[in-house]
MARLO-701892 format. One record per residue (C-alpha): residue number from 1; residue in one letter; x, y, z. Coordinates in steps of 0.5 Angstrom, whole numbers, padded with zeros to 4 digits. Each point is the difference from the previous one (the first is absolute). Example, Ala and Ser with C-alpha at 12.3 -4.5 7.8 and 13.67 -1.06 7.14 Angstrom:
REM residues 2
+-------+------+-------+-------+-------+
! mikol ! kese !    c1 !    c2 !    c3 !
+-------+------+-------+-------+-------+
!     1 !    A !  0025 ! -0009 !  0016 !
!     2 !    S !  0002 !  0007 ! -0002 !
+-------+------+-------+-------+-------+
//
This chain:
REM residues 129
+-------+------+-------+-------+-------+
! mikol ! kese !    c1 !    c2 !    c3 !
+-------+------+-------+-------+-------+
!     1 !    M ! -0260 !  0547 !  0312 !
!     2 !    M !  0002 ! -0004 ! -0006 !
!     3 !    E ! -0005 ! -0002 ! -0005 !
!     4 !    P ! -0001 ! -0007 ! -0001 !
!     5 !    D !  0003 ! -0003 ! -0007 !
!     6 !    R ! -0005 ! -0001 ! -0005 !
!     7 !    S !  0003 ! -0006 ! -0002 !
!     8 !    D ! -0001 ! -0003 !  0007 !
!     9 !    T ! -0008 !  0002 !  0001 !
!    10 !    E ! -0001 ! -0003 ! -0007 !
!    11 !    K !  0003 ! -0007 !  0001 !
!    12 !    G ! -0004 ! -0006 ! -0002 !
!    13 !    Q ! -0005 !  0004 ! -0004 !
!    14 !    P !  0000 ! -0001 ! -0008 !
!    15 !    G !  0002 !  0006 ! -0004 !
!    16 !    H ! -0004 !  0004 ! -0004 !
!    17 !    A !  0001 ! -0004 ! -0007 !
!    18 !    E ! -0002 ! -0006 !  0004 !
!    19 !    A ! -0006 !  0002 !  0004 !
!    20 !    A ! -0002 !  0004 ! -0007 !
!    21 !    L !  0001 ! -0006 ! -0005 !
!    22 !    F ! -0004 ! -0005 !  0005 !
!    23 !    G ! -0005 !  0005 !  0003 !
!    24 !    L !  0002 ! -0001 !  0007 !
!    25 !    C ! -0004 !  0004 !  0006 !
!    26 !    P !  0005 !  0005 !  0002 !
!    27 !    S ! -0001 ! -0002 !  0008 !
!    28 !    C !  0000 ! -0007 !  0000 !
!    29 !    H !  0003 ! -0002 ! -0007 !
!    30 !    A ! -0006 ! -0005 ! -0002 !
!    31 !    R ! -0002 !  0000 ! -0007 !
!    32 !    T ! -0007 !  0003 !  0001 !
!    33 !    L !  0001 !  0007 ! -0003 !
!    34 !    F ! -0004 ! -0001 ! -0006 !
!    35 !    D ! -0007 ! -0002 ! -0001 !
!    36 !    G !  0000 !  0000 ! -0007 !
!    37 !    V !  0005 !  0001 ! -0006 !
!    38 !    A !  0002 !  0007 !  0002 !
!    39 !    R ! -0006 !  0001 !  0006 !
!    40 !    F !  0003 !  0001 !  0007 !
!    41 !    A ! -0004 ! -0004 !  0005 !
!    42 !    P ! -0004 !  0004 !  0005 !
!    43 !    R !  0005 ! -0003 !  0006 !
!    44 !    C !  0005 ! -0005 !  0001 !
!    45 !    R ! -0004 ! -0007 !  0001 !
!    46 !    V !  0006 ! -0002 !  0005 !
!    47 !    C !  0002 !  0006 !  0004 !
!    48 !    G ! -0006 !  0005 ! -0001 !
!    49 !    L !  0004 !  0006 ! -0003 !
!    50 !    D ! -0005 !  0005 ! -0003 !
!    51 !    F !  0002 !  0001 ! -0007 !
!    52 !    S ! -0005 !  0005 ! -0002 !
!    53 !    R !  0004 !  0005 !  0005 !
!    54 !    F !  0005 !  0000 ! -0005 !
!    55 !    N ! -0001 !  0005 ! -0007 !
!    56 !    V !  0005 ! -0002 ! -0005 !
!    57 !    G ! -0004 !  0004 ! -0005 !
!    58 !    D !  0001 !  0000 ! -0008 !
!    59 !    G !  0007 !  0001 !  0001 !
!    60 !    P !  0002 ! -0007 ! -0002 !
!    61 !    A ! -0005 !  0000 ! -0006 !
!    62 !    A !  0003 !  0007 ! -0003 !
!    63 !    F !  0007 ! -0003 !  0001 !
!    64 !    L ! -0002 ! -0006 ! -0004 !
!    65 !    I ! -0003 !  0003 ! -0006 !
!    66 !    L !  0007 !  0004 ! -0001 !
!    67 !    I !  0004 ! -0007 !  0001 !
!    68 !    V ! -0004 ! -0005 ! -0004 !
!    69 !    G ! -0002 !  0005 ! -0005 !
!    70 !    A !  0008 !  0002 ! -0002 !
!    71 !    I !  0001 ! -0008 !  0001 !
!    72 !    V ! -0005 ! -0002 ! -0005 !
!    73 !    V !  0001 !  0006 ! -0005 !
!    74 !    G !  0007 ! -0002 !  0000 !
!    75 !    L !  0000 ! -0007 ! -0001 !
!    76 !    A ! -0006 !  0001 ! -0006 !
!    77 !    V !  0005 !  0005 ! -0003 !
!    78 !    W !  0006 ! -0005 !  0000 !
!    79 !    L ! -0005 ! -0006 ! -0002 !
!    80 !    Q ! -0003 !  0004 ! -0006 !
!    81 !    L !  0007 !  0002 ! -0002 !
!    82 !    A !  0003 ! -0007 !  0001 !
!    83 !    V ! -0005 ! -0005 ! -0003 !
!    84 !    A ! -0006 !  0005 ! -0003 !
!    85 !    P ! -0005 ! -0005 !  0003 !
!    86 !    P ! -0008 !  0001 ! -0003 !
!    87 !    W ! -0004 !  0005 !  0004 !
!    88 !    W ! -0004 ! -0005 !  0004 !
!    89 !    V !  0006 ! -0003 !  0003 !
!    90 !    H !  0002 !  0007 !  0003 !
!    91 !    A ! -0007 !  0000 !  0003 !
!    92 !    I ! -0001 ! -0007 !  0003 !
!    93 !    L !  0008 !  0001 !  0002 !
!    94 !    W !  0000 !  0007 !  0003 !
!    95 !    L ! -0008 ! -0001 !  0003 !
!    96 !    T !  0002 ! -0006 !  0004 !
!    97 !    V !  0007 !  0003 !  0002 !
!    98 !    S ! -0003 !  0006 !  0002 !
!    99 !    V ! -0005 ! -0003 !  0005 !
!   100 !    A !  0005 ! -0005 !  0003 !
!   101 !    L !  0005 !  0005 !  0002 !
!   102 !    T ! -0006 !  0005 !  0002 !
!   103 !    V ! -0003 ! -0005 !  0005 !
!   104 !    G !  0006 ! -0003 !  0002 !
!   105 !    G !  0004 !  0007 !  0001 !
!   106 !    L ! -0006 !  0003 !  0004 !
!   107 !    R ! -0001 ! -0006 !  0005 !
!   108 !    V !  0008 !  0001 !  0001 !
!   109 !    A !  0000 !  0007 !  0000 !
!   110 !    K ! -0006 !  0001 !  0005 !
!   111 !    A !  0002 ! -0005 !  0005 !
!   112 !    W !  0007 !  0004 !  0000 !
!   113 !    L ! -0003 !  0006 !  0001 !
!   114 !    L ! -0004 ! -0003 !  0006 !
!   115 !    Q !  0006 ! -0003 !  0003 !
!   116 !    S !  0003 !  0006 !  0000 !
!   117 !    E ! -0005 !  0004 !  0003 !
!   118 !    Y !  0000 ! -0005 !  0006 !
!   119 !    R !  0007 !  0000 !  0001 !
!   120 !    H !  0000 !  0008 !  0000 !
!   121 !    K ! -0006 !  0001 !  0004 !
!   122 !    A ! -0003 !  0004 ! -0006 !
!   123 !    G ! -0007 !  0003 !  0001 !
!   124 !    N ! -0004 !  0005 ! -0003 !
!   125 !    A !  0001 !  0007 !  0001 !
!   126 !    G ! -0004 !  0003 !  0005 !
!   127 !    T ! -0002 ! -0007 !  0004 !
!   128 !    P !  0004 ! -0003 !  0006 !
!   129 !    N !  0004 ! -0006 ! -0002 !
+-------+------+-------+-------+-------+
//
């Protein structure tokens, strides 16, 4: 028996990037994934999908520490060599940039991982899906 083409089964569904950026429920695509800045809602208010059964863990945070750290350090070194601003400019600028990139990035990374778990029917080891 021939396996169905994945593009046919996912027609009309938003892509991972769109779903992650807008916090869309992986089941009904309503904007109900988050209950706070970077905290998942307990369940979708539209279709009732239980978001607590998905475990995104610390993966998004670990990657963000490395990515945001590399971006901020690279830009801080560039700014220091190009303009040599006072230390307080660095403190205010990079603290603000770090917080914004971390919070925004964490929200997108967590949503992306949850979308991936849902689409690939991933589950915890040793538990039925």
